[in-house]
C-alpha positions as CSV (number, residue, x, y, z in Angstrom):
1,X,-23.7,-3.3,-11.3
2,X,-21.6,-4.2,-8.5
3,X,-20.8,-7.8,-7.4
4,X,-21.8,-9.3,-4.2
5,X,-18.4,-8.9,-2.8
6,X,-18.3,-5.3,-3.8
7,X,-21.8,-5.0,-2.0
8,X,-20.1,-6.6,1.1
9,X,-17.3,-3.9,1.2
10,X,-19.8,-1.4,1.0
11,X,-21.5,-2.7,3.9
12,X,-18.3,-2.9,5.7
13,X,-17.8,0.8,5.0
14,X,-21.3,1.4,6.6
15,X,-20.5,-0.6,9.7
16,X,-17.2,1.4,10.2
17,X,-18.9,4.8,9.6
18,X,-21.4,4.0,12.2
19,X,-18.8,2.8,14.8
20,X,-15.9,5.5,14.1
21,X,-12.9,4.9,16.3
22,X,-12.9,6.4,19.8
23,X,-9.5,4.6,20.4
24,X,-6.6,6.9,21.8
25,X,-4.0,4.3,21.0
26,X,-1.8,5.3,17.9
27,X,-1.5,3.0,15.0
28,X,0.7,5.2,12.7
29,X,2.4,8.5,13.3
30,X,4.2,10.9,10.9
31,X,6.2,13.7,12.3
32,X,7.7,16.1,9.7
33,X,8.4,13.3,7.3
34,X,10.4,14.0,4.1
35,X,11.4,11.6,1.6
36,X,13.7,13.0,-1.0
37,X,15.0,11.4,-4.2
38,X,18.3,12.5,-6.1
39,X,17.9,12.7,-10.0
40,X,20.7,11.8,-12.1
41,X,21.5,12.0,-15.8
42,X,21.7,8.1,-16.2
43,X,22.1,5.0,-14.0
44,X,25.6,5.1,-14.0
45,X,25.9,8.4,-12.8
46,X,23.3,7.3,-9.9
47,X,25.7,4.3,-9.0
48,X,28.7,6.7,-8.9
49,X,26.5,9.2,-6.9
50,X,26.4,6.8,-4.0
51,X,30.2,7.4,-3.6
52,X,30.4,11.0,-4.6
53,X,27.7,13.2,-2.8
54,X,28.7,16.1,-4.8
55,X,28.8,14.6,-8.1
56,X,28.1,17.0,-11.1
57,X,25.8,14.2,-12.7
58,X,23.1,15.3,-10.1
59,X,20.6,17.1,-12.0
60,X,17.8,17.7,-9.3
61,X,16.2,16.7,-6.1
62,X,12.6,15.7,-5.8
63,X,10.5,15.6,-2.4
64,X,8.0,12.5,-2.8
65,X,6.9,13.4,0.7
66,X,7.4,16.8,1.8
67,X,7.1,17.6,5.6
68,X,4.2,15.2,6.3
69,X,2.7,15.2,9.8
70,X,-0.3,13.1,10.7
71,X,-1.7,10.8,13.1
72,X,-3.9,7.5,12.6
73,X,-5.6,6.3,15.5
74,X,-6.2,2.1,16.0
75,X,-9.3,1.3,13.9
76,X,-9.3,4.1,11.7
77,X,-10.0,3.6,8.0
78,X,-7.9,6.3,6.1
79,X,-7.6,7.0,2.3
80,X,-4.6,8.8,0.8
81,X,-6.1,10.5,-2.1
82,X,-4.2,12.2,-4.6
83,X,-3.0,12.4,-8.4
84,X,-0.3,10.3,-9.8
85,X,3.0,11.6,-8.3
86,X,1.4,13.0,-5.4
87,X,3.5,10.7,-3.0
88,X,0.8,8.5,-1.8
89,X,2.4,5.0,-2.6
90,X,6.0,6.5,-1.3
91,X,4.1,7.0,2.2
92,X,2.8,3.6,2.3
93,X,6.3,2.0,1.5
94,X,7.6,3.9,4.6
95,X,5.1,2.6,6.7
96,X,5.5,-1.0,5.7
97,X,9.4,-0.3,6.1
98,X,10.3,-1.1,2.3
99,X,11.7,2.7,2.2
100,X,12.8,5.0,5.2
101,X,12.5,8.7,5.3
102,X,15.2,11.2,4.6
103,X,14.1,13.2,7.5
104,X,11.4,12.9,10.1
105,X,9.9,10.1,12.6
106,X,7.6,7.4,11.6
107,X,6.0,5.2,14.2
108,X,4.2,2.1,13.4
109,X,2.5,0.0,16.2
110,X,1.4,-3.3,15.1
111,X,1.9,-6.1,12.5
112,X,1.6,-4.7,8.9
113,X,-0.1,-6.5,6.0
114,X,0.7,-4.8,2.6
115,X,-1.0,-5.2,-0.6
116,X,1.2,-3.3,-2.8
117,X,3.6,-4.2,-5.5
118,X,2.3,-7.9,-5.2
119,X,4.5,-9.4,-7.9
120,X,7.8,-7.8,-6.7
121,X,10.4,-9.2,-4.5
122,X,10.3,-12.7,-5.4
123,X,13.4,-15.0,-6.3
124,X,12.9,-16.3,-9.8
125,X,15.1,-19.4,-9.0
126,X,13.0,-20.4,-6.2
127,X,9.7,-22.2,-6.4
128,X,6.4,-20.4,-5.4
129,X,6.4,-22.5,-2.1
130,X,9.9,-21.7,-1.3
131,X,9.2,-18.0,-1.8
132,X,6.1,-18.1,0.6
133,X,8.2,-19.5,3.2
134,X,11.0,-16.9,2.8
135,X,8.7,-13.8,2.7
136,X,6.7,-15.2,5.5
137,X,10.0,-14.9,7.8
138,X,10.7,-11.3,6.5
139,X,7.0,-10.3,7.4
140,X,7.8,-11.7,11.1
141,X,6.0,-15.0,10.9
142,X,7.5,-18.1,12.7
143,X,8.0,-21.2,10.8
144,X,5.1,-22.8,12.8
145,X,2.9,-19.9,12.0
146,X,3.7,-20.2,8.5
147,X,3.1,-24.1,8.2
148,X,-0.4,-23.5,9.7
149,X,-1.4,-21.5,7.0
150,X,0.7,-22.7,4.3
151,X,-1.8,-24.8,2.3
152,X,-4.4,-22.1,2.9
153,X,-2.2,-19.7,1.1
154,X,-1.6,-22.3,-1.6
155,X,-5.2,-22.9,-2.3
156,X,-6.3,-19.3,-2.3
157,X,-3.7,-18.5,-4.8
158,X,-5.1,-21.3,-7.4
159,X,-1.7,-21.8,-9.0
160,X,-2.0,-25.6,-9.1
161,X,1.2,-27.6,-9.9
162,X,2.9,-24.4,-10.6
163,X,3.2,-23.8,-6.8
164,X,6.2,-26.2,-7.0
165,X,8.1,-24.6,-10.0
166,X,10.6,-21.9,-10.3
167,X,8.8,-18.5,-10.1
168,X,10.9,-17.4,-13.3
169,X,8.2,-19.4,-15.1
170,X,5.6,-17.3,-13.8
171,X,3.5,-14.6,-15.3
172,X,3.3,-11.1,-13.6
173,X,-0.5,-12.1,-12.9
174,X,0.8,-15.4,-11.2
175,X,3.2,-13.6,-9.0
176,X,0.7,-11.2,-8.0
177,X,-1.9,-13.8,-7.0
178,X,0.8,-15.4,-5.0
179,X,1.7,-12.0,-3.2
180,X,-2.1,-11.2,-2.5
181,X,-2.5,-14.9,-1.1
182,X,0.3,-14.5,1.4
183,X,-0.5,-10.9,2.4
184,X,-4.2,-11.5,2.7
185,X,-3.5,-14.7,5.1
186,X,-1.9,-12.5,7.7
187,X,-4.2,-11.5,10.4
188,X,-2.8,-7.7,10.4
189,X,-3.2,-4.9,13.1
190,X,-2.6,-2.5,10.2
191,X,-3.7,-3.3,6.4
192,X,-2.3,-1.1,3.7
193,X,-3.7,-1.1,0.2
194,X,-2.2,0.6,-2.9
195,X,-5.0,1.3,-5.5
196,X,-7.6,-1.0,-7.0
197,X,-6.9,-4.8,-7.0
198,X,-6.4,-6.0,-10.4
199,X,-5.3,-9.5,-9.6
200,X,-6.1,-12.1,-12.2
201,X,-9.4,-12.6,-13.6
202,X,-12.7,-11.4,-12.6
203,X,-13.5,-14.4,-10.4
204,X,-10.3,-14.3,-8.7
205,X,-10.4,-10.3,-8.1
206,X,-13.9,-11.2,-6.5
207,X,-12.3,-13.5,-4.0
208,X,-9.7,-10.9,-3.2
209,X,-12.4,-8.3,-2.5
210,X,-14.3,-10.7,-0.4
211,X,-10.9,-11.7,1.6
212,X,-10.3,-7.7,2.1
213,X,-13.9,-7.2,3.4
214,X,-13.4,-9.8,5.8
215,X,-10.2,-8.0,7.4
216,X,-11.6,-4.8,7.0
217,X,-14.8,-5.7,8.9
218,X,-12.7,-6.0,12.1
219,X,-13.0,-2.6,13.5
220,X,-9.7,-3.1,15.3
221,X,-7.8,-3.3,12.2
222,X,-6.3,0.1,11.0
223,X,-6.7,0.6,7.2
224,X,-4.5,2.9,5.0
225,X,-5.9,2.8,1.4
226,X,-4.0,4.7,-1.7
227,X,-6.2,5.7,-4.6
228,X,-6.8,8.6,-7.0
229,X,-10.3,7.5,-7.6
230,X,-12.7,9.1,-5.3
231,X,-15.5,6.6,-5.4
232,X,-13.0,3.9,-4.0
233,X,-12.0,6.2,-1.4
234,X,-15.5,6.9,-0.3
235,X,-16.4,3.1,-0.5
236,X,-13.5,1.8,1.9
237,X,-12.8,4.6,4.0
238,X,-14.0,7.1,6.8
239,X,-11.2,9.6,6.5
240,X,-9.2,11.3,3.7
241,X,-5.9,12.8,3.5
242,X,-5.2,14.6,0.4
243,X,-1.7,15.1,-1.2
244,X,-0.5,17.0,-4.1
245,X,3.3,17.1,-4.9
246,X,4.2,15.4,-1.6
247,X,2.6,18.0,0.5
248,X,-0.6,17.3,2.7
249,X,-3.3,19.6,1.4
250,X,-6.5,18.4,3.5
251,X,-7.2,16.1,6.2
252,X,-10.7,15.4,7.5
253,X,-14.0,13.3,6.8
254,X,-13.6,11.3,3.6
255,X,-16.7,13.2,2.0
256,X,-15.0,16.5,2.5
257,X,-11.6,15.3,1.4
258,X,-13.2,13.9,-1.7
259,X,-14.7,17.4,-2.6
260,X,-11.7,19.2,-2.0
261,X,-9.8,16.7,-4.2
262,X,-12.3,17.1,-7.0
263,X,-12.9,20.8,-6.9
264,X,-9.3,21.9,-5.9
265,X,-6.8,19.4,-6.8
266,X,-8.1,18.1,-10.1
267,X,-8.2,21.4,-11.5
268,X,-4.5,22.3,-11.0
269,X,-2.2,22.1,-14.0
270,X,0.4,19.0,-13.7
271,X,3.8,20.4,-13.5
272,X,5.4,16.8,-14.1
273,X,7.3,16.8,-10.8
274,X,7.0,13.4,-9.3
275,X,9.4,10.8,-7.7
276,X,11.0,8.3,-9.8
277,X,9.7,4.8,-9.3
278,X,7.1,6.5,-6.9
279,X,4.6,7.4,-9.3
280,X,1.9,7.5,-6.7
């Protein structure tokens, strides 16, 4: 039986579905975007390859995203749907600026809040509070803006006295809590969510879903949601883009996109061609 938070998310989807965006303002645009990863024999060869582009240790090249072109209007809720290795997470990382395309142009208009790799990028020598201050600056917040929401973030994370302890003492779950608390406190123009939220226990996860639903209920916020679960895509989004081996296979209404994924993509054999460290 779905929780009250999940039911609220479903209601948000219904509201968005009934008021599909008519905005002509572009939030995200991909123009012939390709992201390429070079494959080497080992880590030493990878390092040497930085200085020698013709290294014999290069064993192959993978296009995690292959000539992607699409446009997302302000206020749209779009799911990137595909199997593991389809290039979904790679696309999101480029939207957030964590990664950059090998070729092509990406345009992003507005402040991005990213709910992906929540436990990554923290400095273990700094306390949780110090890491929050540092990350807030990376996300474009001023010191004054951060101080206004600092205690709100700390309270949401529910880390108690550990908030003022070095993060090398944190478990991966504690880091993820802190990452979500910060990302969820920002009032974004674009919300980027990678896969289902598995942050902490059931009670904390329900709180995360509740906060997500609050953000998503603002029809001016653009949603980019990554998943390989068709049910989740249908719950959160009104449009679906299906990816397979880095290529866009389908772009349209979420119900039609899910049907295409279930009937066409899942049936395909898995050839194992996925980008390193970019499994989605």
